[in-house]
C-alpha positions in Angstrom: -53.1 32.5 37.9 -50.2 34.0 38.8 -50.4 37.1 37.0 -53.9 37.8 38.3 -52.9 37.0 42.0 -49.7 39.5 41.6 -52.4 41.8 39.8 -54.8 41.7 43.0 -51.6 42.2 45.3 -50.7 45.2 43.8 -54.0 46.5 44.1 -54.1 45.8 47.5 -50.7 47.3 48.4 -52.0 50.7 46.4 -55.1 51.1 48.5 -53.4 50.4 51.6 -50.8 53.1 50.8 -53.7 55.5 50.3 -55.2 54.5 53.6 -51.9 54.5 56.1 -51.3 57.9 53.9 -55.2 59.3 54.4 -54.2 58.4 57.8 -51.0 59.9 58.3 -51.6 63.4 60.1 -51.3 66.4 58.1 -47.4 67.5 57.9 -48.1 71.3 60.2 -46.6 74.4 58.2 -46.0 77.1 60.2 -46.6 80.8 58.3 -42.9 82.4 58.1 -43.4 85.3 61.0 -43.9 88.4 59.3 -40.6 90.7 59.9 -40.2 93.2 62.7 -40.1 97.1 61.5 -36.7 97.9 61.8 -34.8 100.8 63.7 -34.0 102.4 60.8 -38.0 102.6 59.6 -39.3 103.5 62.8 -36.2 106.4 62.5 -37.1 107.4 59.2 -41.0 107.7 60.6 -40.6 109.4 63.9 -38.0 112.7 61.8 -40.2 111.9 58.9 -43.6 112.6 59.9 -43.3 113.9 63.7 -39.4 115.6 63.6 -39.8 117.4 60.0 -43.5 117.5 59.5 -44.7 118.9 62.5 -42.0 120.3 65.1 -39.9 122.2 61.8 -43.2 122.9 60.3 -44.2 124.5 63.3 -41.1 126.4 64.5 -40.6 127.6 61.2 -44.5 128.6 60.4 -44.3 130.5 63.3 -41.0 132.5 62.5 -42.5 133.2 59.0 -45.8 134.5 60.3 -44.3 135.7 62.7 -42.6 138.3 60.3 -44.9 139.0 58.1 -48.0 139.8 60.9 -45.7 141.6 63.9 -42.9 142.5 62.0 -41.3 143.8 58.4 -43.3 141.8 56.8 -46.5 143.2 57.5 -46.4 145.9 55.1 -46.1 143.4 52.8 -48.4 140.8 54.0 -51.1 144.4 53.7 -50.8 145.3 50.1 -51.0 141.3 49.2 -54.5 141.4 51.6 -55.5 145.0 49.4 -54.9 143.2 46.2 -56.8 140.1 47.2 -60.0 142.4 48.3 -60.1 144.4 45.4 -60.2 141.6 43.2 -63.1 139.8 45.0 -64.7 143.0 45.2 -64.4 143.2 41.5 -66.5 140.1 41.5 -69.0 141.9 43.0 -68.9 141.8 46.8 -68.8 144.8 49.0 -65.2 146.2 49.6 -65.8 145.6 53.7 -66.1 142.2 52.5 -63.7 142.0 50.5 -61.1 142.5 52.6 -62.0 141.2 55.6 -62.1 137.6 54.1 -59.4 138.0 52.4 -57.3 139.1 55.5 -58.3 136.1 57.2 -57.4 134.3 54.6 -53.6 135.1 54.1 -53.1 135.4 57.8 -54.0 132.0 57.8 -52.2 130.5 54.9 -48.9 132.5 56.4 -49.6 130.1 59.8 -49.5 127.1 57.1 -45.8 128.9 55.1 -43.7 126.4 56.4 -45.8 122.7 55.8 -45.8 124.6 52.1 -41.8 124.9 52.0 -41.2 122.0 53.0 -43.1 120.6 49.8 -39.9 119.2 48.1 -37.9 117.9 50.8 -40.7 116.0 52.2 -41.4 114.5 48.5 -37.9 114.3 48.3 -37.0 111.9 51.5 -40.6 109.7 50.6 -39.6 108.8 47.3 -35.6 107.9 48.4 -37.4 106.0 51.8 -35.4 102.8 51.1 -32.1 104.5 50.7 -32.5 106.4 54.1 -33.9 103.1 56.1 -30.5 101.1 55.1 -28.6 104.0 55.8 -30.2 103.9 59.0 -29.7 100.7 59.5 -26.2 101.1 58.5 -25.6 103.6 60.9 -27.6 102.4 64.1 -25.5 98.6 63.3 -28.6 96.6 62.0 -27.6 93.6 60.6 -28.7 93.7 57.1 -26.8 90.3 55.9 -29.1 88.2 53.5 -29.4 84.3 53.8 -26.6 83.7 51.7 -24.0 86.1 53.0 -24.0 89.0 50.9 -25.0 92.2 52.3 -28.8 93.3 51.1 -29.1 96.9 49.2 -31.7 99.5 49.6 -34.4 97.8 47.3 -33.5 94.3 49.1 -34.0 95.2 52.9 -37.2 94.5 54.0 -40.1 97.8 54.6 -42.6 97.0 56.8 -44.9 100.4 55.5 -43.9 100.5 51.3 -43.6 104.0 50.3 -44.1 104.2 46.5 -42.9 107.1 44.4 -45.5 109.4 44.1 -45.7 113.0 41.5 -45.3 116.3 41.7 -48.8 116.9 41.7 -50.3 114.1 43.9 -47.5 116.3 46.6 -49.3 119.3 46.0 -52.3 118.0 46.3 -51.6 115.8 49.8 -50.5 119.9 51.0 -54.1 120.9 49.2 -56.0 118.7 51.4 -54.1 119.6 54.5 -54.4 123.0 54.3 -58.5 122.7 53.4 -58.4 120.4 56.9 -56.7 123.2 59.1 -58.5 126.1 57.1 -62.3 124.0 57.9 -61.0 123.6 61.3 -60.4 127.2 61.9 -63.7 128.5 60.5 -65.0 125.5 62.9 -63.4 127.0 66.1 -64.4 130.5 64.8 -68.1 130.2 64.8 -68.0 127.8 67.5 -66.2 129.9 70.3 -67.4 133.2 69.2 -67.7 135.1 72.5 -70.2 137.7 71.9 -69.6 139.2 75.2 -66.1 140.6 74.4 -66.4 143.4 71.9 -63.0 144.2 69.7 -61.7 147.7 69.4 -62.5 149.6 65.4 -59.7 149.0 63.5 -58.8 151.1 60.4 -56.6 149.4 57.1 -55.7 150.7 54.5 -56.2 149.4 50.5 -52.2 149.7 49.8 -50.1 151.0 52.9 -47.7 151.9 50.0 -50.0 154.7 49.2 -50.3 157.3 52.0 -53.4 158.9 49.5 -54.9 155.2 49.1 -58.5 153.9 50.2 -59.2 153.9 54.1 -61.4 151.1 55.6 -62.8 151.2 58.8 -64.1 148.5 60.7 -66.0 149.1 63.8 -65.7 146.9 67.1 -67.3 143.6 66.7 -68.0 140.5 68.8 -64.4 138.3 69.0 -64.7 135.4 67.1 -63.5 131.8 68.5 -59.9 131.5 67.4 -58.9 134.9 69.0 -60.9 133.7 71.9 -59.2 130.7 72.2 -55.7 132.2 71.6 -56.0 134.8 74.5 -57.6 132.1 76.8 -54.5 129.8 76.4 -52.0 132.6 76.5 -53.4 133.5 79.9 -53.2 130.4 81.1 -49.6 129.5 79.9 -48.8 133.0 81.4 -50.4 132.3 84.3 -48.6 129.0 85.5 -45.3 131.2 83.9 -45.2 133.5 86.8 -44.6 130.3 89.6 -41.3 130.1 88.0 -38.2 131.5 88.6 -38.0 134.6 86.0 -41.2 134.2 84.5 -42.2 137.6 84.6 -39.7 138.1 81.5 -41.9 135.7 79.6 -45.3 137.0 79.9 -43.7 140.8 79.0 -46.5 141.5 76.2 -43.5 143.0 74.0 -41.4 140.0 74.1 -41.4 137.7 71.3 -42.0 134.6 73.0 -45.8 136.4 73.7 -46.3 137.2 70.1 -44.6 133.0 69.9 -46.7 131.9 72.4 -50.1 133.6 70.6 -49.2 132.4 67.5 -48.4 128.6 68.5 -51.8 128.5 70.6 -53.7 127.4 67.7 -51.1 126.7 65.0 -49.8 123.4 67.2 -52.7 121.7 66.4 -53.5 123.1 63.2 -49.9 121.6 62.3 -50.8 118.2 64.2 -54.0 117.8 61.7 -51.2 118.9 59.0 -48.9 116.2 59.8 -51.5 113.3 60.1 -52.9 114.5 56.7 -49.7 114.3 55.4 -49.1 110.9 56.4 -52.7 109.3 56.1 -51.5 110.3 51.7 -48.9 109.4 51.6 -49.6 106.0 50.0 -47.7 104.0 52.0 -48.8 99.8 51.3 -48.1 97.7 54.2 -45.6 94.4 53.5 -46.5 91.1 52.9 -45.1 88.4 54.8 -42.8 85.7 53.3 -45.7 83.4 53.3 -48.3 85.9 52.4 -46.6 87.1 49.3 -48.4 85.0 46.3 -51.8 85.3 47.9 -53.2 87.1 45.4 -52.7 85.8 42.3 -54.9 84.7 40.4 -56.0 81.4 40.0 -55.0 79.5 36.8 -57.9 78.9 34.9 -58.4 75.1 34.0 -60.6 74.2 31.8 -62.7 70.3 32.9 -61.7 68.0 29.8 -58.5 69.0 30.4 -55.9 65.5 30.6 -54.5 65.2 33.7 -50.6 64.4 33.9 -48.9 63.5 36.7 -47.7 65.5 39.1 -50.7 68.0 38.2 -53.1 70.0 40.8 -56.7 71.6 39.5 -58.5 73.2 42.6 -61.1 75.1 40.4 -62.4 76.0 37.0 -63.5 79.7 35.7 -66.3 79.8 33.9 -67.0 82.1 31.8 -69.5 85.3 32.5 -73.3 83.5 31.5 -72.1 79.9 30.9 -72.5 76.8 32.5 -70.2 74.0 33.0 -71.6 71.9 31.0 -71.2 74.3 28.0 -67.3 74.6 28.3 -66.8 70.6 28.2 -65.6 68.9 25.2 -67.8 67.3 22.1 -66.3 63.9 23.8 -67.5 64.7 26.9 -70.8 66.1 26.4 -71.5 63.1 23.3 -71.1 60.9 26.8 -73.2 62.9 29.0 -72.7 65.2 31.8 -72.7 63.4 34.8 -70.6 60.3 33.3 -67.8 63.0 32.2 -67.5 64.2 35.5 -66.9 60.9 36.9 -64.5 60.1 34.7 -62.7 62.7 34.7 -62.8 62.5 39.0 -61.3 58.7 38.6 -58.9 59.7 35.9 -57.4 62.4 38.2 -57.9 60.0 41.3 -55.6 57.3 39.7 -53.1 60.0 38.8 -52.5 61.1 42.5 -52.5 57.5 43.6 -49.3 56.7 41.6 -50.8 54.2 39.2 
């Protein structure tokens, strides 16, 4: 009689303990806050995508284009244009059209020369982002001490925008995407802003400037294209503002290098911005996870109905093979009991284990 009373008392204590646990407020779990982007990473992003990929790109492109279009490189550029025109003519295109298309393409590419020259240093900078950020943080006095007291290595520091290494082929493709975006934008400007009220003068070009007897092509005056018109408008506005500044007359001198660079920069500033944006959007950077998010995308651990639960086990999901019903994966002994009975039996077993029986 006493043993029965003790058994009932133990069962009652277990039930009461479970009820108290159910009433107890759930322990609040505050997810770990995501660390802020470090000073080194902010400086890295500005230097790479604004400093190098925009300003260095812009200035170097204008300098190279000025040499090829307005200075000593003009003869070499005209020779390349003539060669390209002849190649297009061989495909059946009229020579005049071939020359015009070649001239537009190569002069546009000269304005993108700086970006192509930066392909190698840009890839090396992106491939070693962690090293650069780590050293920039050290230089700016950012504390990079781990919780256990050791100094974090470049592989251990927190990076907001992880930069995976990319192949040379991928780096080349990214530059191709930027080139296509710029050329496409240029074509839109050329046609959308074309001014039919302004005619350009007649122009004559030699297929081979190194040969005085080479074939000559004369282009009659035509309506001013959108790019040329836009450049003239921008240059005109800048020159008008410059006349109100001390020494502004020297800046507006038509033969000065400043006017040549201004004409090249009129649209190339926008084109270079497009290039920098495309390069940043295609850099493959992956947003980092906060500590509490790590593992959220891990696949669930498969569990089958019929598995015997051991103390401490906790199953939250059942993975069913495609085309299967839950009853199809029950062990034979569970099928013999019936589907409903098997579910009830295992639910009771799980509840007993969780109560600590």
